[in-house]
N, CA, C and O atoms as a Tripos MOL2 file, in Angstrom:
@<TRIPOS>MOLECULE
protein
  284   283    71     0     0
PROTEIN
NO_CHARGES

@<TRIPOS>ATOM
      1 N         -38.7180   16.2250   22.0500 N.3       1 ASP1
      2 CA        -40.0500   16.7430   22.2830 C.3       1 ASP1
      3 C         -40.5430   17.3780   20.9800 C.2       1 ASP1
      4 O         -40.0080   18.4020   20.5540 O.2       1 ASP1
      5 N         -41.5470   16.7890   20.3490 N.am      2 PRO2
      6 CA        -42.0120   17.3500   19.0740 C.3       2 PRO2
      7 C         -42.5290   18.7770   19.1860 C.2       2 PRO2
      8 O         -42.5880   19.4920   18.1850 O.2       2 PRO2
      9 N         -42.9020   19.1970   20.3800 N.am      3 ARG3
     10 CA        -43.3530   20.5770   20.5620 C.3       3 ARG3
     11 C         -42.2050   21.5600   20.3920 C.2       3 ARG3
     12 O         -42.4290   22.7560   20.2020 O.2       3 ARG3
     13 N         -40.9830   21.0610   20.4600 N.am      4 LYS4
     14 CA        -39.7920   21.9080   20.3550 C.3       4 LYS4
     15 C         -39.0480   21.6780   19.0450 C.2       4 LYS4
     16 O         -37.8470   21.9330   18.9570 O.2       4 LYS4
     17 N         -39.7610   21.1960   18.0280 N.am      5 ASP5
     18 CA        -39.1660   20.9200   16.7150 C.3       5 ASP5
     19 C         -39.8710   21.7700   15.6630 C.2       5 ASP5
     20 O         -40.9630   21.4240   15.2130 O.2       5 ASP5
     21 N         -39.2530   22.8800   15.2700 N.am      6 SER6
     22 CA        -39.8760   23.7890   14.3130 C.3       6 SER6
     23 C         -40.0330   23.1850   12.9210 C.2       6 SER6
     24 O         -40.7930   23.7100   12.1070 O.2       6 SER6
     25 N         -39.3340   22.1020   12.6350 N.am      7 SER7
     26 CA        -39.4630   21.4780   11.3140 C.3       7 SER7
     27 C         -40.7850   20.7260   11.1580 C.2       7 SER7
     28 O         -41.1640   20.3640   10.0440 O.2       7 SER7
     29 N         -41.5040   20.4840   12.2920 N.am      8 ILE8
     30 CA        -42.8070   19.8210   12.2130 C.3       8 ILE8
     31 C         -43.9120   20.6560   12.8590 C.2       8 ILE8
     32 O         -44.9670   20.1340   13.2230 O.2       8 ILE8
     33 N         -43.6570   21.9580   12.9960 N.am      9 GLY9
     34 CA        -44.6880   22.8430   13.5130 C.3       9 GLY9
     35 C         -44.5040   23.3050   14.9370 C.2       9 GLY9
     36 O         -45.2780   24.1310   15.4210 O.2       9 GLY9
     37 N         -43.4940   22.7910   15.6230 N.am     10 GLY10
     38 CA        -43.2290   23.2200   16.9910 C.3      10 GLY10
     39 C         -42.4350   24.5210   17.0060 C.2      10 GLY10
     40 O         -42.3300   25.2100   15.9910 O.2      10 GLY10
     41 N         -41.8900   24.8390   18.1440 N.am     11 ALA11
     42 CA        -41.0970   26.0590   18.2880 C.3      11 ALA11
     43 C         -39.7910   25.7140   18.9930 C.2      11 ALA11
     44 O         -39.7520   25.5950   20.2170 O.2      11 ALA11
     45 N         -38.7370   25.5560   18.2240 N.am     12 GLY12
     46 CA        -37.4500   25.2480   18.8280 C.3      12 GLY12
     47 C         -36.5360   24.5080   17.8720 C.2      12 GLY12
     48 O         -36.8400   24.3480   16.6900 O.2      12 GLY12
     49 N         -35.4020   24.0550   18.4110 N.am     13 ASP13
     50 CA        -34.3790   23.4350   17.5680 C.3      13 ASP13
     51 C         -34.2340   21.9290   17.7710 C.2      13 ASP13
     52 O         -33.2580   21.3380   17.3080 O.2      13 ASP13
     53 N         -35.1910   21.2990   18.4570 N.am     14 HIS14
     54 CA        -35.1310   19.8350   18.5670 C.3      14 HIS14
     55 C         -35.3250   19.2310   17.1750 C.2      14 HIS14
     56 O         -36.1670   19.6950   16.4060 O.2      14 HIS14
     57 N         -34.5500   18.2050   16.8560 N.am     15 ARG15
     58 CA        -34.6860   17.5120   15.5760 C.3      15 ARG15
     59 C         -34.5890   16.0210   15.8170 C.2      15 ARG15
     60 O         -33.6740   15.5510   16.4940 O.2      15 ARG15
     61 N         -35.5400   15.2740   15.2580 N.am     16 TRP16
     62 CA        -35.5050   13.8290   15.3650 C.3      16 TRP16
     63 C         -34.2620   13.3150   14.6610 C.2      16 TRP16
     64 O         -33.9710   13.7110   13.5320 O.2      16 TRP16
     65 N         -33.5320   12.4360   15.3240 N.am     17 GLY17
     66 CA        -32.3340   11.8430   14.7380 C.3      17 GLY17
     67 C         -31.0640   12.6230   15.0180 C.2      17 GLY17
     68 O         -29.9790   12.1730   14.6520 O.2      17 GLY17
     69 N         -31.1680   13.7830   15.6580 N.am     18 ASP18
     70 CA        -29.9910   14.5860   16.0050 C.3      18 ASP18
     71 C         -29.9050   14.6580   17.5250 C.2      18 ASP18
     72 O         -30.4940   15.5360   18.1550 O.2      18 ASP18
     73 N         -29.1600   13.7180   18.1000 N.am     19 ASP19
     74 CA        -29.1290   13.6310   19.5640 C.3      19 ASP19
     75 C         -28.4950   14.8380   20.2380 C.2      19 ASP19
     76 O         -28.6300   14.9950   21.4520 O.2      19 ASP19
     77 N         -27.8140   15.6900   19.4970 N.am     20 SER20
     78 CA        -27.2610   16.9020   20.1070 C.3      20 SER20
     79 C         -28.3630   17.9050   20.4570 C.2      20 SER20
     80 O         -28.1160   18.8610   21.1920 O.2      20 SER20
     81 N         -29.5770   17.6950   19.9360 N.am     21 THR21
     82 CA        -30.6930   18.5970   20.2330 C.3      21 THR21
     83 C         -31.6340   18.0250   21.2880 C.2      21 THR21
     84 O         -32.6130   18.6780   21.6510 O.2      21 THR21
     85 N         -31.3650   16.8380   21.7810 N.am     22 TYR22
     86 CA        -32.2450   16.1960   22.7590 C.3      22 TYR22
     87 C         -32.0210   16.7670   24.1520 C.2      22 TYR22
     88 O         -30.9410   17.2730   24.4570 O.2      22 TYR22
     89 N         -33.0450   16.6830   24.9960 N.am     23 GLU23
     90 CA        -32.9040   17.0610   26.3980 C.3      23 GLU23
     91 C         -33.7860   16.1510   27.2380 C.2      23 GLU23
     92 O         -34.7280   15.5400   26.7340 O.2      23 GLU23
     93 N         -33.4710   16.0680   28.5150 N.am     24 PHE24
     94 CA        -34.2020   15.2220   29.4460 C.3      24 PHE24
     95 C         -35.6370   15.7090   29.6040 C.2      24 PHE24
     96 O         -35.8990   16.9110   29.5860 O.2      24 PHE24
     97 N         -36.5670   14.7650   29.7590 N.am     25 THR25
     98 CA        -37.9530   15.1040   30.0620 C.3      25 THR25
     99 C         -38.5260   14.0780   31.0250 C.2      25 THR25
    100 O         -38.1380   12.9090   31.0150 O.2      25 THR25
    101 N         -39.4430   14.5270   31.8460 N.am     26 GLU26
    102 CA        -40.2100   13.6220   32.7010 C.3      26 GLU26
    103 C         -41.6390   13.5080   32.1810 C.2      26 GLU26
    104 O         -42.4870   12.9030   32.8360 O.2      26 GLU26
    105 N         -41.9130   14.0780   31.0200 N.am     27 ASN27
    106 CA        -43.2530   14.0830   30.4530 C.3      27 ASN27
    107 C         -43.5480   12.7020   29.8620 C.2      27 ASN27
    108 O         -42.8890   12.2930   28.9060 O.2      27 ASN27
    109 N         -44.5250   11.9790   30.4130 N.am     28 PRO28
    110 CA        -44.8000   10.6180   29.9470 C.3      28 PRO28
    111 C         -45.3250   10.5560   28.5110 C.2      28 PRO28
    112 O         -45.1380    9.5450   27.8360 O.2      28 PRO28
    113 N         -45.9660   11.5980   28.0440 N.am     29 VAL29
    114 CA        -46.4810   11.6040   26.6690 C.3      29 VAL29
    115 C         -45.3260   11.7480   25.6840 C.2      29 VAL29
    116 O         -45.3200   11.0940   24.6410 O.2      29 VAL29
    117 N         -44.3670   12.5820   25.9970 N.am     30 VAL30
    118 CA        -43.1860   12.7170   25.1480 C.3      30 VAL30
    119 C         -42.4090   11.4020   25.1290 C.2      30 VAL30
    120 O         -41.9180   10.9820   24.0810 O.2      30 VAL30
    121 N         -42.3000   10.7600   26.2810 N.am     31 MET31
    122 CA        -41.6370    9.4490   26.3440 C.3      31 MET31
    123 C         -42.3550    8.4280   25.4610 C.2      31 MET31
    124 O         -41.7100    7.6710   24.7350 O.2      31 MET31
    125 N         -43.6890    8.4060   25.5230 N.am     32 ASP32
    126 CA        -44.4780    7.4800   24.7200 C.3      32 ASP32
    127 C         -44.2660    7.7380   23.2270 C.2      32 ASP32
    128 O         -44.0680    6.8020   22.4530 O.2      32 ASP32
    129 N         -44.3060    8.9980   22.8320 N.am     33 TYR33
    130 CA        -44.0900    9.3690   21.4320 C.3      33 TYR33
    131 C         -42.7230    8.8770   20.9540 C.2      33 TYR33
    132 O         -42.6070    8.2730   19.8880 O.2      33 TYR33
    133 N         -41.6930    9.1430   21.7550 N.am     34 ASN34
    134 CA        -40.3360    8.7260   21.3830 C.3      34 ASN34
    135 C         -40.2070    7.2050   21.3110 C.2      34 ASN34
    136 O         -39.5570    6.6830   20.4050 O.2      34 ASN34
    137 N         -40.8160    6.4970   22.2490 N.am     35 TYR35
    138 CA        -40.7480    5.0410   22.2430 C.3      35 TYR35
    139 C         -41.4380    4.4800   20.9970 C.2      35 TYR35
    140 O         -40.9270    3.5610   20.3560 O.2      35 TYR35
    141 N         -42.5940    5.0370   20.6650 N.am     36 ARG36
    142 CA        -43.3000    4.5460   19.4740 C.3      36 ARG36
    143 C         -42.5010    4.8010   18.2070 C.2      36 ARG36
    144 O         -42.4860    3.9520   17.3150 O.2      36 ARG36
    145 N         -41.8390    5.9390   18.1010 N.am     37 ARG37
    146 CA        -41.0030    6.2130   16.9290 C.3      37 ARG37
    147 C         -39.8010    5.2830   16.9030 C.2      37 ARG37
    148 O         -39.4060    4.7900   15.8460 O.2      37 ARG37
    149 N         -39.2270    5.0490   18.0720 N.am     38 GLY38
    150 CA        -38.0770    4.1510   18.1670 C.3      38 GLY38
    151 C         -36.7600    4.8800   17.9650 C.2      38 GLY38
    152 O         -36.7070    5.9700   17.3940 O.2      38 GLY38
    153 N         -35.7090    4.2540   18.4440 N.am     39 PHE39
    154 CA        -34.3720    4.8170   18.3210 C.3      39 PHE39
    155 C         -33.4900    3.8370   17.5630 C.2      39 PHE39
    156 O         -33.5030    2.6330   17.8170 O.2      39 PHE39
    157 N         -32.7240    4.3830   16.6250 N.am     40 SER40
    158 CA        -31.8440    3.5580   15.7960 C.3      40 SER40
    159 C         -30.4030    4.0150   15.9460 C.2      40 SER40
    160 O         -30.1240    5.1720   16.2630 O.2      40 SER40
    161 N         -29.5090    3.0910   15.7140 N.am     41 TRP41
    162 CA        -28.0790    3.3770   15.6710 C.3      41 TRP41
    163 C         -27.5450    2.7220   14.4210 C.2      41 TRP41
    164 O         -27.6770    1.5110   14.2450 O.2      41 TRP41
    165 N         -26.9410    3.5120   13.5510 N.am     42 ASN42
    166 CA        -26.4440    3.0100   12.2610 C.3      42 ASN42
    167 C         -27.5360    2.2730   11.4820 C.2      42 ASN42
    168 O         -27.2740    1.2680   10.8200 O.2      42 ASN42
    169 N         -28.7560    2.7890   11.5710 N.am     43 GLY43
    170 CA        -29.8610    2.2130   10.8260 C.3      43 GLY43
    171 C         -30.5250    1.0110   11.4690 C.2      43 GLY43
    172 O         -31.4890    0.4790   10.9190 O.2      43 GLY43
    173 N         -30.0400    0.5700   12.6160 N.am     44 ASP44
    174 CA        -30.6120   -0.5820   13.3130 C.3      44 ASP44
    175 C         -31.4520   -0.1110   14.4950 C.2      44 ASP44
    176 O         -30.9570    0.5910   15.3770 O.2      44 ASP44
    177 N         -32.7270   -0.5000   14.5080 N.am     45 LEU45
    178 CA        -33.6110   -0.1670   15.6150 C.3      45 LEU45
    179 C         -33.1480   -0.9100   16.8590 C.2      45 LEU45
    180 O         -33.0810   -2.1390   16.8600 O.2      45 LEU45
    181 N         -32.8300   -0.1740   17.9160 N.am     46 PHE46
    182 CA        -32.3820   -0.8330   19.1460 C.3      46 PHE46
    183 C         -33.3270   -0.6000   20.3190 C.2      46 PHE46
    184 O         -33.1940   -1.2570   21.3510 O.2      46 PHE46
    185 N         -34.2760    0.3190   20.1810 N.am     47 LEU47
    186 CA        -35.2160    0.5870   21.2590 C.3      47 LEU47
    187 C         -36.4860    1.1700   20.6620 C.2      47 LEU47
    188 O         -36.4290    2.0750   19.8290 O.2      47 LEU47
    189 N         -37.6110    0.6610   21.0810 N.am     48 GLY48
    190 CA        -38.8730    1.2200   20.6430 C.3      48 GLY48
    191 C         -39.5310    0.4120   19.5470 C.2      48 GLY48
    192 O         -39.1270   -0.7070   19.2350 O.2      48 GLY48
    193 N         -40.5710    1.0220   18.9660 N.am     49 MET49
    194 CA        -41.4320    0.3130   18.0330 C.3      49 MET49
    195 C         -41.1230    0.5780   16.5560 C.2      49 MET49
    196 O         -41.5030   -0.2240   15.7030 O.2      49 MET49
    197 N         -40.4560    1.6620   16.2420 N.am     50 GLY50
    198 CA        -40.1310    1.9720   14.8540 C.3      50 GLY50
    199 C         -41.3390    2.3730   14.0170 C.2      50 GLY50
    200 O         -41.3730    2.1210   12.8120 O.2      50 GLY50
    201 N         -42.3360    3.0010   14.6530 N.am     51 MET51
    202 CA        -43.5390    3.4050   13.9250 C.3      51 MET51
    203 C         -43.2470    4.5770   12.9970 C.2      51 MET51
    204 O         -42.3850    5.4100   13.2760 O.2      51 MET51
    205 N         -43.9740    4.6270   11.8970 N.am     52 ASP52
    206 CA        -43.9080    5.7450   10.9680 C.3      52 ASP52
    207 C         -44.4960    6.9730   11.6650 C.2      52 ASP52
    208 O         -45.6010    6.8920   12.2030 O.2      52 ASP52
    209 N         -43.7870    8.1090   11.6710 N.am     53 PRO53
    210 CA        -44.3100    9.2870   12.3610 C.3      53 PRO53
    211 C         -45.6400    9.7750   11.7900 C.2      53 PRO53
    212 O         -46.3990   10.4490   12.4870 O.2      53 PRO53
    213 N         -45.9300    9.4460   10.5400 N.am     54 ASP54
    214 CA        -47.2150    9.8380    9.9500 C.3      54 ASP54
    215 C         -48.3860    9.1200   10.6140 C.2      54 ASP54
    216 O         -49.5290    9.5630   10.4970 O.2      54 ASP54
    217 N         -48.1150    8.0180   11.3090 N.am     55 LEU55
    218 CA        -49.1750    7.2780   11.9950 C.3      55 LEU55
    219 C         -49.4270    7.7890   13.4100 C.2      55 LEU55
    220 O         -50.3610    7.3420   14.0760 O.2      55 LEU55
    221 N         -48.6030    8.7160   13.8670 N.am     56 LEU56
    222 CA        -48.7410    9.2670   15.2160 C.3      56 LEU56
    223 C         -49.3980   10.6420   15.1210 C.2      56 LEU56
    224 O         -48.8200   11.5550   14.5310 O.2      56 LEU56
    225 N         -50.5920   10.8090   15.6890 N.am     57 PRO57
    226 CA        -51.3160   12.0850   15.5820 C.3      57 PRO57
    227 C         -50.6430   13.1860   16.4180 C.2      57 PRO57
    228 O         -50.9320   13.3510   17.6030 O.2      57 PRO57
    229 N         -49.7490   13.9230   15.7760 N.am     58 ILE58
    230 CA        -48.9240   14.8910   16.4920 C.3      58 ILE58
    231 C         -49.7630   15.9100   17.2460 C.2      58 ILE58
    232 O         -49.3770   16.3310   18.3360 O.2      58 ILE58
    233 N         -50.8970   16.3160   16.6960 N.am     59 ASP59
    234 CA        -51.7300   17.3090   17.3830 C.3      59 ASP59
    235 C         -52.2480   16.7690   18.7120 C.2      59 ASP59
    236 O         -52.3310   17.5090   19.6920 O.2      59 ASP59
    237 N         -52.5890   15.5110   18.7510 N.am     60 ARG60
    238 CA        -53.0590   14.8980   19.9940 C.3      60 ARG60
    239 C         -51.9260   14.7050   20.9910 C.2      60 ARG60
    240 O         -52.1140   14.8730   22.1960 O.2      60 ARG60
    241 N         -50.7540   14.3520   20.4850 N.am     61 TYR61
    242 CA        -49.5940   14.2190   21.3750 C.3      61 TYR61
    243 C         -49.2370   15.5700   21.9980 C.2      61 TYR61
    244 O         -48.9200   15.6410   23.1850 O.2      61 TYR61
    245 N         -49.2870   16.6330   21.2060 N.am     62 VAL62
    246 CA        -48.9700   17.9620   21.7250 C.3      62 VAL62
    247 C         -49.9630   18.3670   22.8110 C.2      62 VAL62
    248 O         -49.5660   18.8690   23.8620 O.2      62 VAL62
    249 N         -51.2520   18.1500   22.5590 N.am     63 THR63
    250 CA        -52.2760   18.4820   23.5480 C.3      63 THR63
    251 C         -52.0570   17.6970   24.8420 C.2      63 THR63
    252 O         -52.0900   18.2710   25.9310 O.2      63 THR63
    253 N         -51.8360   16.4030   24.7240 N.am     64 ALA64
    254 CA        -51.6410   15.5580   25.9040 C.3      64 ALA64
    255 C         -50.3560   15.9290   26.6520 C.2      64 ALA64
    256 O         -50.3390   15.9490   27.8830 O.2      64 ALA64
    257 N         -49.2830   16.2220   25.9130 N.am     65 ALA65
    258 CA        -48.0190   16.6160   26.5530 C.3      65 ALA65
    259 C         -48.1910   17.9260   27.2980 C.2      65 ALA65
    260 O         -47.6720   18.0840   28.4030 O.2      65 ALA65
    261 N         -48.9150   18.8690   26.7060 N.am     66 ASN66
    262 CA        -49.1650   20.1470   27.3910 C.3      66 ASN66
    263 C         -49.9560   19.9440   28.6740 C.2      66 ASN66
    264 O         -49.6680   20.5860   29.6840 O.2      66 ASN66
    265 N         -50.9440   19.0630   28.6510 N.am     67 ILE67
    266 CA        -51.7220   18.7790   29.8480 C.3      67 ILE67
    267 C         -50.8180   18.1850   30.9370 C.2      67 ILE67
    268 O         -50.9420   18.5380   32.1100 O.2      67 ILE67
    269 N         -49.9190   17.2910   30.5470 N.am     68 CYS68
    270 CA        -49.0060   16.6790   31.5230 C.3      68 CYS68
    271 C         -48.0350   17.7070   32.1240 C.2      68 CYS68
    272 O         -47.5440   17.5200   33.2370 O.2      68 CYS68
    273 N         -47.7650   18.7680   31.4030 N.am     69 ASP69
    274 CA        -46.8570   19.8030   31.9100 C.3      69 ASP69
    275 C         -47.5420   20.7810   32.8580 C.2      69 ASP69
    276 O         -46.8650   21.5750   33.5120 O.2      69 ASP69
    277 N         -48.8630   20.7420   32.9430 N.am     70 GLU70
    278 CA        -49.5700   21.6540   33.8430 C.3      70 GLU70
    279 C         -49.2870   21.3120   35.2950 C.2      70 GLU70
    280 O         -49.0520   20.1530   35.6390 O.2      70 GLU70
    281 N         -49.3100   22.3140   36.1260 N.am     71 GLN71
    282 CA        -49.0710   22.1110   37.5530 C.3      71 GLN71
    283 C         -50.2910   21.5570   38.2360 C.2      71 GLN71
    284 O         -50.2690   21.3240   39.4440 O.2      71 GLN71
@<TRIPOS>BOND
     1     1     2 1
     2     2     3 1
     3     3     4 2
     4     3     5 am
     5     5     6 1
     6     6     7 1
     7     7     8 2
     8     7     9 am
     9     9    10 1
    10    10    11 1
    11    11    12 2
    12    11    13 am
    13    13    14 1
    14    14    15 1
    15    15    16 2
    16    15    17 am
    17    17    18 1
    18    18    19 1
    19    19    20 2
    20    19    21 am
    21    21    22 1
    22    22    23 1
    23    23    24 2
    24    23    25 am
    25    25    26 1
    26    26    27 1
    27    27    28 2
    28    27    29 am
    29    29    30 1
    30    30    31 1
    31    31    32 2
    32    31    33 am
    33    33    34 1
    34    34    35 1
    35    35    36 2
    36    35    37 am
    37    37    38 1
    38    38    39 1
    39    39    40 2
    40    39    41 am
    41    41    42 1
    42    42    43 1
    43    43    44 2
    44    43    45 am
    45    45    46 1
    46    46    47 1
    47    47    48 2
    48    47    49 am
    49    49    50 1
    50    50    51 1
    51    51    52 2
    52    51    53 am
    53    53    54 1
    54    54    55 1
    55    55    56 2
    56    55    57 am
    57    57    58 1
    58    58    59 1
    59    59    60 2
    60    59    61 am
    61    61    62 1
    62    62    63 1
    63    63    64 2
    64    63    65 am
    65    65    66 1
    66    66    67 1
    67    67    68 2
    68    67    69 am
    69    69    70 1
    70    70    71 1
    71    71    72 2
    72    71    73 am
    73    73    74 1
    74    74    75 1
    75    75    76 2
    76    75    77 am
    77    77    78 1
    78    78    79 1
    79    79    80 2
    80    79    81 am
    81    81    82 1
    82    82    83 1
    83    83    84 2
    84    83    85 am
    85    85    86 1
    86    86    87 1
    87    87    88 2
    88    87    89 am
    89    89    90 1
    90    90    91 1
    91    91    92 2
    92    91    93 am
    93    93    94 1
    94    94    95 1
    95    95    96 2
    96    95    97 am
    97    97    98 1
    98    98    99 1
    99    99   100 2
   100    99   101 am
   101   101   102 1
   102   102   103 1
   103   103   104 2
   104   103   105 am
   105   105   106 1
   106   106   107 1
   107   107   108 2
   108   107   109 am
   109   109   110 1
   110   110   111 1
   111   111   112 2
   112   111   113 am
   113   113   114 1
   114   114   115 1
   115   115   116 2
   116   115   117 am
   117   117   118 1
   118   118   119 1
   119   119   120 2
   120   119   121 am
   121   121   122 1
   122   122   123 1
   123   123   124 2
   124   123   125 am
   125   125   126 1
   126   126   127 1
   127   127   128 2
   128   127   129 am
   129   129   130 1
   130   130   131 1
   131   131   132 2
   132   131   133 am
   133   133   134 1
   134   134   135 1
   135   135   136 2
   136   135   137 am
   137   137   138 1
   138   138   139 1
   139   139   140 2
   140   139   141 am
   141   141   142 1
   142   142   143 1
   143   143   144 2
   144   143   145 am
   145   145   146 1
   146   146   147 1
   147   147   148 2
   148   147   149 am
   149   149   150 1
   150   150   151 1
   151   151   152 2
   152   151   153 am
   153   153   154 1
   154   154   155 1
   155   155   156 2
   156   155   157 am
   157   157   158 1
   158   158   159 1
   159   159   160 2
   160   159   161 am
   161   161   162 1
   162   162   163 1
   163   163   164 2
   164   163   165 am
   165   165   166 1
   166   166   167 1
   167   167   168 2
   168   167   169 am
   169   169   170 1
   170   170   171 1
   171   171   172 2
   172   171   173 am
   173   173   174 1
   174   174   175 1
   175   175   176 2
   176   175   177 am
   177   177   178 1
   178   178   179 1
   179   179   180 2
   180   179   181 am
   181   181   182 1
   182   182   183 1
   183   183   184 2
   184   183   185 am
   185   185   186 1
   186   186   187 1
   187   187   188 2
   188   187   189 am
   189   189   190 1
   190   190   191 1
   191   191   192 2
   192   191   193 am
   193   193   194 1
   194   194   195 1
   195   195   196 2
   196   195   197 am
   197   197   198 1
   198   198   199 1
   199   199   200 2
   200   199   201 am
   201   201   202 1
   202   202   203 1
   203   203   204 2
   204   203   205 am
   205   205   206 1
   206   206   207 1
   207   207   208 2
   208   207   209 am
   209   209   210 1
   210   210   211 1
   211   211   212 2
   212   211   213 am
   213   213   214 1
   214   214   215 1
   215   215   216 2
   216   215   217 am
   217   217   218 1
   218   218   219 1
   219   219   220 2
   220   219   221 am
   221   221   222 1
   222   222   223 1
   223   223   224 2
   224   223   225 am
   225   225   226 1
   226   226   227 1
   227   227   228 2
   228   227   229 am
   229   229   230 1
   230   230   231 1
   231   231   232 2
   232   231   233 am
   233   233   234 1
   234   234   235 1
   235   235   236 2
   236   235   237 am
   237   237   238 1
   238   238   239 1
   239   239   240 2
   240   239   241 am
   241   241   242 1
   242   242   243 1
   243   243   244 2
   244   243   245 am
   245   245   246 1
   246   246   247 1
   247   247   248 2
   248   247   249 am
   249   249   250 1
   250   250   251 1
   251   251   252 2
   252   251   253 am
   253   253   254 1
   254   254   255 1
   255   255   256 2
   256   255   257 am
   257   257   258 1
   258   258   259 1
   259   259   260 2
   260   259   261 am
   261   261   262 1
   262   262   263 1
   263   263   264 2
   264   263   265 am
   265   265   266 1
   266   266   267 1
   267   267   268 2
   268   267   269 am
   269   269   270 1
   270   270   271 1
   271   271   272 2
   272   271   273 am
   273   273   274 1
   274   274   275 1
   275   275   276 2
   276   275   277 am
   277   277   278 1
   278   278   279 1
   279   279   280 2
   280   279   281 am
   281   281   282 1
   282   282   283 1
   283   283   284 2
@<TRIPOS>SUBSTRUCTURE
     1 ASP1         2 RESIDUE 1 A ASP
     2 PRO2         6 RESIDUE 1 A PRO
     3 ARG3        10 RESIDUE 1 A ARG
     4 LYS4        14 RESIDUE 1 A LYS
     5 ASP5        18 RESIDUE 1 A ASP
     6 SER6        22 RESIDUE 1 A SER
     7 SER7        26 RESIDUE 1 A SER
     8 ILE8        30 RESIDUE 1 A ILE
     9 GLY9        34 RESIDUE 1 A GLY
    10 GLY10       38 RESIDUE 1 A GLY
    11 ALA11       42 RESIDUE 1 A ALA
    12 GLY12       46 RESIDUE 1 A GLY
    13 ASP13       50 RESIDUE 1 A ASP
    14 HIS14       54 RESIDUE 1 A HIS
    15 ARG15       58 RESIDUE 1 A ARG
    16 TRP16       62 RESIDUE 1 A TRP
    17 GLY17       66 RESIDUE 1 A GLY
    18 ASP18       70 RESIDUE 1 A ASP
    19 ASP19       74 RESIDUE 1 A ASP
    20 SER20       78 RESIDUE 1 A SER
    21 THR21       82 RESIDUE 1 A THR
    22 TYR22       86 RESIDUE 1 A TYR
    23 GLU23       90 RESIDUE 1 A GLU
    24 PHE24       94 RESIDUE 1 A PHE
    25 THR25       98 RESIDUE 1 A THR
    26 GLU26      102 RESIDUE 1 A GLU
    27 ASN27      106 RESIDUE 1 A ASN
    28 PRO28      110 RESIDUE 1 A PRO
    29 VAL29      114 RESIDUE 1 A VAL
    30 VAL30      118 RESIDUE 1 A VAL
    31 MET31      122 RESIDUE 1 A MET
    32 ASP32      126 RESIDUE 1 A ASP
    33 TYR33      130 RESIDUE 1 A TYR
    34 ASN34      134 RESIDUE 1 A ASN
    35 TYR35      138 RESIDUE 1 A TYR
    36 ARG36      142 RESIDUE 1 A ARG
    37 ARG37      146 RESIDUE 1 A ARG
    38 GLY38      150 RESIDUE 1 A GLY
    39 PHE39      154 RESIDUE 1 A PHE
    40 SER40      158 RESIDUE 1 A SER
    41 TRP41      162 RESIDUE 1 A TRP
    42 ASN42      166 RESIDUE 1 A ASN
    43 GLY43      170 RESIDUE 1 A GLY
    44 ASP44      174 RESIDUE 1 A ASP
    45 LEU45      178 RESIDUE 1 A LEU
    46 PHE46      182 RESIDUE 1 A PHE
    47 LEU47      186 RESIDUE 1 A LEU
    48 GLY48      190 RESIDUE 1 A GLY
    49 MET49      194 RESIDUE 1 A MET
    50 GLY50      198 RESIDUE 1 A GLY
    51 MET51      202 RESIDUE 1 A MET
    52 ASP52      206 RESIDUE 1 A ASP
    53 PRO53      210 RESIDUE 1 A PRO
    54 ASP54      214 RESIDUE 1 A ASP
    55 LEU55      218 RESIDUE 1 A LEU
    56 LEU56      222 RESIDUE 1 A LEU
    57 PRO57      226 RESIDUE 1 A PRO
    58 ILE58      230 RESIDUE 1 A ILE
    59 ASP59      234 RESIDUE 1 A ASP
    60 ARG60      238 RESIDUE 1 A ARG
    61 TYR61      242 RESIDUE 1 A TYR
    62 VAL62      246 RESIDUE 1 A VAL
    63 THR63      250 RESIDUE 1 A THR
    64 ALA64      254 RESIDUE 1 A ALA
    65 ALA65      258 RESIDUE 1 A ALA
    66 ASN66      262 RESIDUE 1 A ASN
    67 ILE67      266 RESIDUE 1 A ILE
    68 CYS68      270 RESIDUE 1 A CYS
    69 ASP69      274 RESIDUE 1 A ASP
    70 GLU70      278 RESIDUE 1 A GLU
    71 GLN71      282 RESIDUE 1 A GLN
């Protein structure tokens, strides 16, 4: 969840590429963000699109993810 990654402006210890910091989410916007970035193993993309994170408007993803978390 990019909202929980302080290295990109969030608040928390989530880090892209460090699966020990990952946690389960039901938030569809976070799922979409992760799928677009893609997941690699030993440098090989095995799931997702492999998009450059600079092409993903993080501010819009954060806003949309927050809306999805509302009751």
